[in-house]
LOTOR-352674 format. One record per atom (N, C-alpha, C): x, y, z negated; residue in one letter. Coordinates in steps of 0.1 Angstrom, whole numbers, padded with zeros to 4 digits, always signed. Example, Ala and Ser with C-alpha at 12.3 -4.5 7.8 and 13.67 -1.06 7.14 Angstrom:
+0132-0057-0078A/+0123-0045-0078A/+0132-0033-0078A/+0128-0022-0071S/+0137-0011-0071S/+0129+0000-0079S/
% end
This chain:
+0022+0026-0057M/+0024+0013-0061M/+0024+0003-0049M/+0020+0008-0037G/+0018-0001-0026G/+0031-0007-0021G/+0040+0002-0016I/+0052-0003-0010I/+0061-0010-0021I/+0063-0004-0032G/+0071-0009-0043G/+0065-0022-0048G/+0052-0023-0050G/+0046-0035-0054G/+0047-0047-0045G/+0046-0043-0032G/+0048-0054-0021G/+0062-0059-0021G/+0072-0050-0022I/+0086-0055-0023I/+0088-0063-0035I/+0083-0059-0046G/+0084-0066-0059G/+0078-0080-0058G/+0066-0081-0052L/+0060-0095-0051L/+0069-0103-0041L/+0074-0097-0031L/+0083-0105-0022L/+0095-0110-0029L/+0101-0102-0037V/+0113-0106-0045V/+0110-0117-0055V/+0099-0115-0063I/+0096-0125-0073I/+0092-0138-0066I/+0085-0137-0055G/+0081-0149-0048G/+0093-0157-0042G/+0103-0149-0037A/+0115-0156-0032A/+0123-0162-0043A/+0123-0156-0054I/+0130-0162-0066I/+0124-0175-0070I/+0110-0174-0071L/+0103-0186-0075L/+0104-0197-0065L/+0103-0194-0052A/+0103-0204-0042A/+0117-0210-0040A/+0127-0202-0040F/+0140-0207-0036F/+0150-0208-0047F/+0148-0201-0058G/+0159-0201-0069G/+0156-0209-0081G/+0143-0212-0084V/+0140-0219-0096V/+0138-0234-0093V/+0145-0242-0101R/+0145-0256-0099R/+0138-0263-0111R/+0133-0256-0121D/+0127-0261-0133D/+0113-0266-0128D/+0108-0275-0136A/+0094-0281-0134A/+0085-0279-0146A/+0073-0274-0143I/+0063-0273-0154I/+0052-0283-0150I/+0047-0290-0160D/+0037-0300-0157D/+0024-0293-0152D/+0020-0297-0140G/+0008-0292-0134G/+0010-0279-0127G/+0022-0274-0126V/+0024-0261-0119V/+0035-0263-0109V/+0033-0260-0097N/+0043-0261-0086N/+0048-0247-0084N/+0060-0244-0089L/+0066-0230-0088L/+0069-0227-0074L/+0072-0236-0066T/+0075-0233-0052T/+0063-0228-0044T/+0052-0234-0047V/+0039-0229-0041V/+0035-0216-0046V/+0037-0214-0059I/+0034-0200-0065I/+0043-0190-0059I/+0056-0193-0056G/+0065-0184-0050G/+0060-0181-0036G/+0056-0191-0028Y/+0051-0188-0014Y/+0039-0179-0015Y/+0030-0182-0024I/+0018-0174-0025I/+0021-0159-0029I/+0031-0157-0038C/+0035-0143-0041C/+0042-0137-0029C/+0049-0144-0022M/+0056-0138-0010M/+0045-0134+0001M/+0035-0142+0002G/+0024-0139+0012G/+0016-0127+0007G/+0013-0126-0006A/+0006-0115-0011A/+0015-0102-0010A/+0028-0103-0013G/+0037-0092-0011G/+0038-0087+0003G/+0038-0096+0013A/+0039-0092+0027A/+0026-0085+0031A/+0014-0090+0026L/+0001-0084+0029L/+0000-0070+0023L/+0005-0069+0011M/+0004-0056+0004M/+0013-0046+0010M/+0025-0050+0015L/+0034-0041+0022L/+0028-0037+0035L/+0022-0046+0043I/+0017-0042+0055I/+0005-0032+0053I/-0004-0035+0044L/-0015-0026+0041L/-0011-0012+0036L/+0000-0012+0028A/+0005+0001+0023A/+0010+0009+0035A/+0018+0003+0044L/+0023+0010+0055L/+0012+0015+0065L/+0002+0007+0067V/-0009+0011+0075V/-0017+0023+0069V/-0020+0022+0056L/-0027+0033+0050L/-0019+0046+0049L/-0005+0044+0047N/+0003+0056+0048N/+0004+0062+0061N/+0004+0054+0072S/+0004+0060+0085S/-0009+0067+0089S/-0020+0062+0084Q/-0033+0069+0086Q/-0033+0082+0079Q/-0027+0082+0067R/-0027+0095+0059R/-0019+0106+0066R/-0009+0102+0073T/-0001+0113+0080T/-0007+0118+0093T/-0016+0110+0098R/-0022+0115+0111R/-0034+0124+0109R/-0039+0126+0097T/-0050+0135+0094T/-0046+0149+0095T/-0055+0158+0099S/-0052+0172+0100S/-0063+0179+0092S/-0059+0190+0086H/-0068+0198+0078H/-0069+0212+0084H/-0081+0216+0086T/-0084+0229+0092T/-0092+0237+0083T/-0089+0249+0082A/-0097+0258+0073A/-0106+0266+0082A/-0119+0267+0078V/-0129+0275+0085V/-0131+0288+0078V/-0129+0299+0085V/-0131+0312+0079V/-0142+0319+0086V/-0153+0323+0079E/-0164+0330+0085E/-0161+0345+0084E/-0163+0351+0095H/-0161+0366+0096H/-0174+0372+0100H/-0180+0381+0092R/-0193+0387+0096R/-0190+0402+0097R/-0195+0407+0108E/-0195+0421+0111E/-0206+0428+0103E/-0203+0438+0095V/-0213+0445+0087V/-0216+0458+0095V/-0229+0460+0098P/-0232+0472+0106P/-0230+0485+0097P/-0225+0495+0103P/-0223+0508+0095P/-0236+0513+0090P/-0235+0519+0078P/-0248+0524+0072P/-0254+0535+0081P/-0267+0535+0081T/-0274+0545+0089T/-0278+0557+0079T/-0278+0569+0085V/-0281+0581+0077V/-0294+0586+0080V/
% end
């Protein structure tokens, strides 16, 4: 949801900021659009940083090997 959600918020914010000319009493749609665009940019940057950290991790398997002494007679 990180990258897709960030792009979605950017698109919705751009539509509200630049495309909508209606007015609602007490609500400034342009400011809400800018806030959505800022949140989308932040979400996109955080998703990219977290994904890049995830690719740099390495997994190693530890296998213990024990020598069993031969049975004594």
